[in-house]
C-alpha positions as CSV (number, residue, x, y, z in Angstrom):
1,X,-32.0,-41.3,16.6
2,X,-29.3,-43.6,17.9
3,X,-27.9,-43.9,21.3
4,X,-24.2,-44.6,21.7
5,X,-23.1,-46.4,24.8
6,X,-19.4,-46.1,25.8
7,X,-18.0,-49.4,26.8
8,X,-14.3,-48.5,26.4
9,X,-13.6,-45.3,28.3
10,X,-10.1,-45.0,26.8
11,X,-11.7,-43.9,23.5
12,X,-14.5,-41.7,24.9
13,X,-12.7,-38.5,23.7
14,X,-11.3,-39.9,20.4
15,X,-12.7,-37.8,17.5
16,X,-12.3,-40.7,15.1
17,X,-14.6,-42.8,17.3
18,X,-17.6,-40.6,16.6
19,X,-17.1,-38.4,19.6
20,X,-16.3,-35.1,17.9
21,X,-18.3,-33.1,20.4
22,X,-16.2,-34.2,23.4
23,X,-13.0,-33.8,21.4
24,X,-13.9,-30.2,20.5
25,X,-15.1,-29.6,24.1
26,X,-11.7,-30.6,25.5
27,X,-9.8,-28.9,22.7
28,X,-11.4,-25.5,23.4
29,X,-12.1,-25.7,27.1
30,X,-8.7,-27.0,28.0
31,X,-6.7,-25.1,25.5
32,X,-4.1,-23.8,27.8
33,X,-1.4,-21.2,27.0
34,X,1.9,-21.6,28.6
35,X,3.8,-18.4,29.5
36,X,7.5,-18.1,28.6
37,X,10.1,-15.5,29.2
38,X,9.8,-13.2,26.2
39,X,12.4,-13.6,23.4
40,X,12.8,-11.8,20.1
41,X,12.2,-13.9,17.0
42,X,13.3,-12.0,13.9
43,X,12.2,-13.1,10.5
44,X,12.6,-11.4,7.2
45,X,10.1,-11.6,4.4
46,X,10.5,-10.2,1.0
47,X,7.3,-8.6,-0.4
48,X,6.8,-9.4,-4.1
49,X,3.3,-8.1,-4.5
50,X,0.2,-7.0,-2.7
51,X,-3.6,-7.3,-3.2
52,X,-6.2,-4.8,-1.9
53,X,-8.6,-7.3,-0.4
54,X,-11.4,-5.0,0.9
55,X,-12.2,-1.3,1.2
56,X,-14.8,-0.3,3.8
57,X,-16.2,3.2,3.4
58,X,-17.4,5.5,6.1
59,X,-19.1,8.0,3.7
60,X,-17.6,11.5,3.7
61,X,-15.1,10.5,6.4
62,X,-12.7,7.6,5.8
63,X,-11.9,4.4,4.0
64,X,-10.6,1.3,5.8
65,X,-8.3,-0.7,3.5
66,X,-7.3,-4.4,3.9
67,X,-4.1,-5.2,2.1
68,X,-2.7,-8.7,1.8
69,X,1.1,-9.0,1.3
70,X,2.6,-11.8,-0.8
71,X,6.2,-13.0,-1.0
72,X,8.0,-13.5,-4.3
73,X,6.6,-17.0,-4.6
74,X,3.1,-15.7,-4.4
75,X,2.4,-17.0,-0.9
76,X,0.3,-14.7,1.4
77,X,2.1,-13.9,4.7
78,X,0.6,-10.8,6.2
79,X,-2.6,-8.7,6.4
80,X,-2.3,-5.0,6.8
81,X,-5.0,-2.6,7.8
82,X,-4.7,1.0,6.4
83,X,-6.9,4.0,7.1
84,X,-7.4,6.7,4.6
85,X,-8.9,9.8,6.1
86,X,-8.7,13.6,5.9
87,X,-7.1,15.1,2.8
88,X,-6.1,11.6,1.5
89,X,-9.8,10.6,1.5
90,X,-10.9,13.9,0.0
91,X,-8.4,13.6,-2.8
92,X,-9.7,10.2,-3.8
93,X,-12.2,10.9,-6.5
94,X,-13.2,8.4,-9.2
95,X,-9.6,7.3,-9.9
96,X,-9.0,3.9,-8.2
97,X,-5.3,4.0,-9.0
98,X,-5.1,6.7,-6.3
99,X,-5.8,3.9,-3.7
100,X,-3.0,1.8,-5.1
101,X,-0.6,4.8,-4.9
102,X,-1.8,5.5,-1.3
103,X,-1.1,1.9,-0.3
104,X,2.4,2.1,-1.9
105,X,3.2,5.3,-0.1
106,X,1.9,4.1,3.3
107,X,3.8,0.8,3.1
108,X,7.0,2.2,1.4
109,X,6.6,0.2,-1.8
110,X,7.6,1.2,-5.3
111,X,5.5,-0.2,-8.2
112,X,7.5,-2.5,-10.5
113,X,7.5,-1.4,-14.1
114,X,5.0,-3.3,-16.2
115,X,6.7,-6.1,-18.1
116,X,7.4,-5.1,-21.7
117,X,6.2,-7.7,-24.1
118,X,8.4,-8.2,-27.1
119,X,6.4,-7.8,-30.3
120,X,5.6,-11.1,-31.9
121,X,6.7,-11.2,-35.5
122,X,4.8,-13.3,-37.9
123,X,7.0,-16.0,-39.5
124,X,8.2,-15.0,-43.0
125,X,7.3,-17.6,-45.6
126,X,8.9,-17.7,-48.9
127,X,6.5,-16.6,-51.6
128,X,4.9,-19.5,-53.5
129,X,4.6,-19.0,-57.2
130,X,1.4,-20.2,-58.8
131,X,2.0,-22.7,-61.5
132,X,1.9,-21.2,-64.9
133,X,-0.4,-23.0,-67.4
134,X,0.5,-23.1,-71.1
135,X,-1.7,-20.8,-73.1
136,X,-4.5,-22.5,-74.9
137,X,-4.5,-21.7,-78.6
138,X,-7.8,-21.4,-80.4
139,X,-8.2,-23.9,-83.1
140,X,-7.5,-22.5,-86.5
141,X,-9.9,-23.3,-89.3
142,X,-8.5,-24.1,-92.7
143,X,-9.7,-21.8,-95.6
């Protein structure tokens, strides 16, 4: 066990000086919020995809669904919590695509059509003819 004696009190709360405890103490204890007059900040994000992150079940009652929204660049920007209960929960049998349809209907999404892959054609090669060998004649014996 080592004992650290502070000789320079200017660096006593510097996290790079091995004093992480005091740095975190000040960071969390003196983390002060400043109140401002409320203003509206309007941002628009385009949802390109979503991922169902978790589904927590309350058996025979409801499902709590966590959905992460991604923009068109694939960057996550929002987490939504959806609750499936009542007839929606009762209609969910063993078909998990029902949950995807439920999320789409709750959030107002329309599923994009699956991309159609063009069939890959094998390259056509010109037929190669096998070399034709001259017929071998059997030796003829003289009479």
